[in-house]
C-alpha positions as CSV (number, residue, x, y, z in Angstrom):
1,M,-11.6,50.0,-4.2
2,D,-10.8,46.3,-4.8
3,R,-7.7,44.3,-4.6
4,A,-6.5,45.2,-8.1
5,D,-6.9,48.9,-7.3
6,L,-4.9,48.5,-4.1
7,A,-2.2,46.5,-5.9
8,L,-2.0,49.2,-8.5
9,L,-1.7,51.9,-5.9
10,L,1.2,50.0,-4.2
11,A,3.0,49.4,-7.4
12,L,2.7,53.1,-8.5
13,Q,3.8,54.3,-5.1
14,D,6.8,52.0,-5.3
15,D,7.8,53.1,-8.8
16,S,5.6,55.5,-10.7
17,S,7.9,55.4,-13.7
18,L,6.7,51.9,-14.8
19,S,4.9,51.7,-18.1
20,I,1.3,50.7,-18.3
21,A,2.5,47.3,-19.7
22,E,4.9,46.8,-16.8
23,L,2.2,47.8,-14.3
24,A,-0.4,45.5,-15.9
25,E,2.0,42.6,-15.7
26,K,2.9,43.3,-12.1
27,V,-0.7,43.4,-11.0
28,A,-2.1,40.7,-13.3
29,L,-4.3,42.9,-15.4
30,S,-4.6,43.6,-19.1
31,P,-2.9,46.9,-20.2
32,S,-6.3,48.4,-21.1
33,A,-7.9,47.4,-17.8
34,C,-4.8,48.7,-16.0
35,H,-5.0,52.1,-17.8
36,R,-8.7,52.4,-17.1
37,R,-8.2,51.7,-13.4
38,I,-5.4,54.2,-13.1
39,K,-7.5,56.9,-14.8
40,A,-10.3,56.2,-12.4
41,L,-8.0,56.3,-9.4
42,E,-6.7,59.7,-10.6
43,Q,-10.2,61.1,-11.1
44,D,-11.3,59.7,-7.7
45,G,-8.3,61.5,-6.1
46,A,-6.7,58.3,-4.7
47,I,-3.7,59.2,-6.9
48,A,-2.8,62.8,-6.1
49,G,0.1,63.1,-8.5
50,Y,3.4,61.6,-9.6
51,G,6.9,62.5,-8.7
52,A,10.4,61.4,-7.8
53,R,11.6,61.0,-4.2
54,L,14.7,63.2,-3.9
55,E,17.6,62.6,-1.5
56,P,18.0,65.9,0.4
57,R,21.7,65.4,1.2
58,R,22.4,65.0,-2.6
59,L,20.8,68.4,-3.0
60,G,23.0,69.9,-0.3
61,L,20.2,70.0,2.3
62,T,21.9,68.5,5.4
63,V,19.8,70.1,8.1
64,E,16.2,69.1,8.7
65,V,14.2,71.1,11.2
66,F,10.8,70.6,12.8
67,V,9.3,73.9,14.0
68,E,6.4,74.1,16.4
69,I,4.3,77.2,16.0
70,T,1.9,78.6,18.5
71,L,-0.4,81.4,17.4
72,T,-1.6,84.4,19.4
73,S,-5.2,83.5,18.6
74,Q,-6.9,80.4,17.4
75,S,-9.7,82.4,15.7
76,R,-10.7,81.2,12.2
77,E,-9.3,84.4,10.7
78,A,-5.9,84.1,12.4
79,M,-5.6,80.4,11.4
80,D,-6.7,81.2,7.8
81,R,-4.2,84.1,7.5
82,F,-1.3,81.9,8.9
83,E,-2.2,79.0,6.6
84,R,-2.3,81.2,3.5
85,S,1.0,82.8,4.4
86,V,2.7,79.4,4.8
87,G,1.9,78.7,1.2
88,D,4.0,81.7,0.1
89,F,7.3,80.2,1.4
90,D,8.9,77.4,-0.6
91,D,11.3,76.8,2.3
92,I,8.4,75.4,4.3
93,L,8.2,71.8,3.1
94,E,5.2,70.7,5.2
95,C,2.7,72.3,7.5
96,H,0.4,70.4,9.8
97,L,-2.4,71.7,12.0
98,M,-1.8,69.9,15.3
99,S,-3.6,69.0,18.6
100,G,-1.6,69.4,21.8
101,T,0.6,72.4,22.9
102,A,1.6,73.7,19.4
103,D,-0.9,74.8,16.9
104,Y,1.2,73.9,13.8
105,L,4.2,71.8,13.0
106,L,6.4,72.8,10.1
107,R,9.1,70.9,8.4
108,V,12.0,72.8,6.9
109,A,15.3,71.7,5.2
110,A,18.4,73.8,5.0
111,R,22.0,73.5,3.8
112,D,23.5,74.4,7.2
113,L,22.8,76.4,10.3
114,D,23.5,79.7,8.5
115,H,21.0,78.8,5.9
116,Y,18.4,77.9,8.5
117,D,19.1,81.2,10.2
118,R,18.3,83.0,7.0
119,I,15.1,80.9,6.6
120,H,14.2,81.7,10.2
121,R,14.7,85.5,9.7
122,E,13.3,85.9,6.2
123,C,10.5,83.3,6.2
124,L,9.4,82.0,9.6
125,A,9.7,85.3,11.4
126,R,7.4,86.8,8.8
127,L,4.5,84.4,9.4
128,P,1.5,86.3,10.8
129,G,0.1,85.8,14.3
130,V,2.9,83.7,15.8
131,S,3.4,84.0,19.6
132,A,5.9,81.2,20.0
133,M,8.2,79.2,17.8
134,R,10.3,76.2,18.9
135,S,12.8,74.6,16.5
136,S,14.0,71.0,16.9
137,F,16.8,69.7,14.7
138,S,16.8,66.2,13.4
139,L,20.1,64.5,14.2
140,R,19.6,61.6,11.9
141,R,16.8,60.1,9.9
142,I,16.2,56.6,11.0
143,K,13.4,55.6,8.5
144,R,12.4,57.4,5.4
145,M,8.8,57.4,4.3
146,Q,8.5,55.0,1.4
147,G,4.8,55.5,1.0
148,Y,1.5,55.1,2.7
149,P,0.2,51.7,3.8
150,V,-2.5,50.6,1.4
151,I,-5.1,48.5,3.2
152,Q,-8.3,46.9,2.2
153,A,-11.4,48.6,3.8
154,P,-13.4,46.2,5.9
């Protein structure tokens, strides 16, 4: 990846609704070169997809919860079964395999505490192989992710 690719990635991450002509102008490329580079970045997997960043509160999701999960076993089979099961629940926004005391960290958004209770009972409690679950509630988001830093490789 060269500087033009990195500039394209930053521009797309900032606003993926820009037209090819607008992107090309922003990164000082011709529209055809810009289009070719974007297609190459998509095929290479550097661009995983396109979407809009939604504001959870505007959707009525006022409670954000981080759930630490500890499994009864760290066998390959237990972890695979847990990870497959996580994919079955849309209420689980993110799942990360962790180092440290918890095996996994989940992120969940809910309308209110009653909604989170329903998610806890109907979703989280049904995950296989869980020996312990600890929920931490976000009181306030200080900084929202705006995108990944795009840096030039040495």
